[in-house]
N, C-alpha and C positions, 0 to 999 in steps of 0.2 A: 493525293489522299482523298478519301471519301468520308463523309460524315459517318460517325460510328454510333451516335447516340440519338438517332432520329426518334426513338421510342419515347423520348422526353417531350415530344410535341403534344399539344392539346388536340384531341381528335374532333372536337366540336368548335373549332376556332372561329368560324364565321358567326355562329350563334353567340358565342361569348364576346366577340369584338363588338357586336351590336349591343348586347346586354350591359356590358361594362362601359360603354361610351367611348371606346377607342376611336371610332369614326370621327368624333369631334377632335380628338388629338391630331388625327391625320389632316383634318381640314383647317383647324384654327390654332390650337395650342402650340403646334410645332413652329408656326410663324411668330409666336409671341417671344420666343427666345432665338436669337440669331445663331447660336452655336448648338452643338449636341447637348441633349439632356444628359447629365452625369448621374449614373445610378451605381451605388455601391451595394453589393450583395454580401451580407454577413452570414457565413456558414462555416462548416467544419472542413470541407474538402472539395477540391476541384480537379481530381484526377482526370486525365485525358483532355483537359481544356485546350491544350496546344493543337490537338488533332481537329478540334471543332472551330477554331478561329477561321473566319471567312466563310464558313458553311452554316453553322447554326448559332454562332455568336459573332459579334462584330470583329473584324480583323484587328482593330486597335484595342481590344480588351486587354486590361492590365491586371496581373496577379500581384497583390500586395501582401507581404508577410512581414511580421515583426522581425527585426534583425536577429539572426541566430536561430530562427524557427524555420525549418525547411520541410515541414510535414504536410503542407497544404496539397501537395501533388501526389498523395497516396493514391495509387491507381485503383484501389478498392473503394474509395470514397468519392463518389461523383454526385452527391446530393446537391452541392452548391452549383455545379455545372448544369444540372438539370434545371435549377431555378433560373440561371442565366439564359438557358435556351428558351424557357417558357416566356420570360419577359421580352426577349428578343423577338420571338414569334409574334407576340401581340403588338409590339411597337412597330414592327416592320410590315404589318398587315399580312401575316403568314408568309414572311420572307419575300414579299412582292415589292416592298418599298424600303430598300436598304438605306435610302437617304434619310429616313426617319429613325434609323438605329441609334440607340443611346451609346454614350461612352460608358463602358462597364469597367468598374473596379471590383475585383474579386478579393475579398478579405477573409482570412482565416480568423475565427473569433472564439476559439475555445479558451476558457479560463479568463479570469478577471484581468490579468495583466495584458493579454492580447486584446481583450474587449476595450480596455482603456486606450491602448495604443491605436487601434483601428479607428476609433471615434475621433481622436485628435488628428490622425492622418486624413480621414475623410473630410473633416472641416478644412484642413490646410489645402486639400485638392479641390475645394469648391463644389463638393458633391451636392446635388439637388435633392436626391431621394435615397434613403437607405431601406433596403429590403432585408429585414432580419428574419431569415427563414428557419431559425431554430428558436426553441423556447428555453428560458432559464427559469426553472420552476421554483427555486428557493432564493431568489435575489431581489425580490420586490416588496417583501412584507405584506403582499396581497392588498396593498392600498396605494401603490404608486409612489411610495416614498422610500424605497429601499436603496441600497448602495448601487445596484445596477441602474435603477431609475435616475439617480443623480448623473450618471454618465449619459444616459439617453437624453436627459434634459439639456446637457451641453450641446448635443447635436441639434435638437429642436430649437433651442435658443439661438443657434447660429443660422436658423432659417431652413434647416433640412427637414423635409417631410419624412417621417418615420412610419414604415409599414412593418408590422410584426406578425409572425405566425401566431395563430390562436392556440395551437397545441392541443393536447389531449388530456387536459387536466380539469375539465369541467368547471365548476364554480370556484375553484381555487385560483383562477386567473383574474387579475384586476381588470375591470371593465369601466369605461366611462363614456359619457355622451360625446358625440362628434357633431359639431355644427358646420354645415356647409352653406356658404354664401351663394346667392343666386348669380352673382356676377363673376363667378370663378371662371 
């Protein structure tokens, strides 16, 4: 099989790798943790992900669905797969360092019940980072204290780094200051 979704690749990868500091990951941070970094991608669909395993996403990528929900592989919804391809491209230095590839967990996260289940499962799997590539526009009270925020807090309280899509909702999205330590 050949990769079918190469269009999901970043076209200015070398420039972005430098600007985002991935070169430091390649040099230093990868040696900080002896095993693969575990990244969970929270999205709606991962159609065609099996075709991409070993090409544009790591061979050991795992699809996780709440029991009884078999809709994550809708062939028309590949948004989550594109997110997995992009993070893989960056973490492997444009597919040149597969030894740096993360362990990916692909989670379908539509609806509160799925969202609650995937957070608990990600915690149980020892996930290091959650990339939530969708936006839930009416679940946060716009102040970080909504019912979805309480679930996100479970993940961050377990030590998981949470990265969320900004969305297209302008000033209705909750924003807060981020402090970065020099010795990170």
